[in-house]
N, C-alpha and C positions, 0 to 999 in steps of 0.2 A: 504494500500500500504506500502510495506517495505521501511524504510528510510535508508537501507544499501547502501553504496556507490558502492559496487561491488556485482555481482552475485556469485553463487557458482562457485568454481574452484580456479584457481591460476593465479598469474602474473608470467611470465617468465622473469627473469632479467639476461640478457647476460652480464657477467662481474660484478657479484655482490659480489665478495669476498673482495674488498677493496676500499678505497677512496670514491668517490661519489656513486659508486654502492652499497657499504656496507650501506651507509646512506639511500639510496633509498629503499633497501630491508626492513630495519627496519621501515621506514615510511609507506610502504605498509602494513606491518604487523600491525602497530598501527592503520591504517585506516580500518582494519578488513578483510584482505584477506590473503590466504595462498600464499607461495612463492616457486617457483622453481628457484634456482640460479645456475649460472655456474662459473667455475674458469678455468684458463688456465693451470698453473703448480702447484700452491701451494694449496693443499687440506686443510691444517691446518686452515688458515684464513677463508676459506669457511665454514668449519665445525663450527667454532666459531660463524660466522654470523647465521648459521642455529640454533645453540643452543640459541642464543639471540631471534630469531624469535619464537622458541618453548616456550621460557620463557614468551613471550607475549600472549601465548595461541593459536598460529597459527601453522599449519603444514608447514614444510620446507623440501625440497629435494635438494640434491647437485649433480651436474653433471659436469664432466670434458668436456671441449670443446675448440677446436681450431676453431675459427669462419671462417677461410679461408678453412676449410675442409668440403666440402658440404655433404659428406656422413655422417660424424660425426654429423653435424648439424641436418640432418634428423633423425638420431638415438636418439639424445638428445631430440628433440621435441616429438618423439614418447614415449620416457621414461617419460617425464614430463606429457604428456597427459594421459598416463596410470596411473601414480601415483595420478594425481589430477582430472581426469575425464574430465576436461575442462580447457583451458587457455583463460582468458578473456582479458588479456593485455600482450603485448610483449614489453619489454624495452631493447634497445640495448645500452650498455655503454662501450662495449669492443672495443679496438682499438690499433693500433701500437703506441709505444712510438717514435714519429717522431722527427727527428733531425731538428733544425731550420736552413734551408739553403735557398738560393735564387734558382730560377729556373736554372740559369747558373751553380751553384755549385752542384746541385743535380745530382746523377748518375742514369743511367737507372735502375740499381738494386734497388736503394732506392725507386724510383718511382713505380716499379713493386711490391715491397713488400707492400707498403702502399695501393696500389690499390687492390691487392689480399686480404689483411687482412681486410681493412676498408670498401671499397666500395663493393667488391665482397662478403665479409663476411656478410654485411648487406643484400645484395640480397639473399644470401643463407638462412638467417633466414626468410626473407620475403617469399621466395619461399616455404619453409618448413611449415610455419605456416598459410599462407593465406587460403589454402583450408580447414584447420581445423576450423579456425575462421568463415569462411563462413558456414560450416556445423553446427556449434554451434549457428549460428544466428547473429554473429557480434563480434566486439571487438575493441581494440585500440592499436595503435603503438606509442611508445615514443622513440625518438632518442636523446641521450645526445651528442650534436654536438658542434659547435664552433660559437661564435659570429663573427669570422673573416670573414665570407662570407657577413656580413653586413658592417663591417668596417675593411678593409684588414690590418692585422698586418704584418709588414715587416719581411721577412725571415721565414714565417710560412706556406709556400705553401704546404708542405708535410702533414700537419695536416688539413688545411682548405679545400684544393681542393677535397678530397674524401667526406668530410662532406657536402660540397656545392652540390656535385653530389647526395648525399643521399636526400637532401632537394628537388632537382628536381625530384628524383624518387618517393618520396611520394606525392609531389604536383600533379604529372601528372599520378598517378596510375589510371587505367581505371576500377578499381573494385568499386562496389557500396556498400560494406558491412562493410567497415572499416573507423574508424575515426582516423586520424593521428595527433599527437601532437609533435611539434619540440621544444626541450628545449636546449638552448645554455649555455655551461659552458666554458667561455673564459679564456685562460691563455695567456695574451698578455699585453704589456705596454699600458697605457691609457694616457689621457691628464694630469694626475697628476704625470706621470713619474714613475708609479709602475714598478718594474723590471719584466722581463719575467717569472721568476720562482715563482712569487707570484700570486696565483690564485685569480681571482676576484670573486665576488658573481655571482651565477647563475642568468641569466636573461632569462625569458621565451620569446619565440617567439610566435607571434599570432598563435593559433591553425589553422591548415589547413584542412578543411573538405574535404574528398574524398568519402563521402557517408553518409547515415543517422546516427545519433548519437544513435547507438544501441549497446548492449553488456554490458552495466552497468546499475545497477538498477535505477540510477538517470539521466542517459543520459550523464554522465561525465566520462572521462577516465583518468584523471590525479590525482595525490595526491599532 
């Protein structure tokens, strides 16, 4: 039996050109899998990440994507699937740079933007990839979300609300072929008084099974 963590194919990292996404791409490559990564506007940083992945001995492809554009999401998923033959893991880390405001301060336009890009964007990715993962025998989803839905940060509703909805979407999926993992990356003040703009350490949320653990060689879908 192979001791490889992942099967043949690649992980699709939506929002993999910078920050946490960049680090995640490199960790996947170190763990022994090829990577298809997306960027929104800046191709340069994405190509740099791809070069680092290739230096680790893995294949990397780069794709431009606006996650709120459903047609473009479909096209990118097809491109990545053609390039890598299979996607075994889908990680969504892209999202709107939300302003910290209260519900009373938030405008309808701000709310619509964050819902269209974050929540509807995640749905676009789910909708485009789920049939393919089923056809390939299974896979895993990872969402880089927010710890705010567990302990509400004041003034962070624009960031937390769509991510909390995504948790609900993955928890209550009626599909039996996918294993979902939710990972929280909180940027919020804590009991020690850390300022809002200081990122805290990533804290994993308990994996939420919505089907048999298939699609990875060892039955695991995170790195």
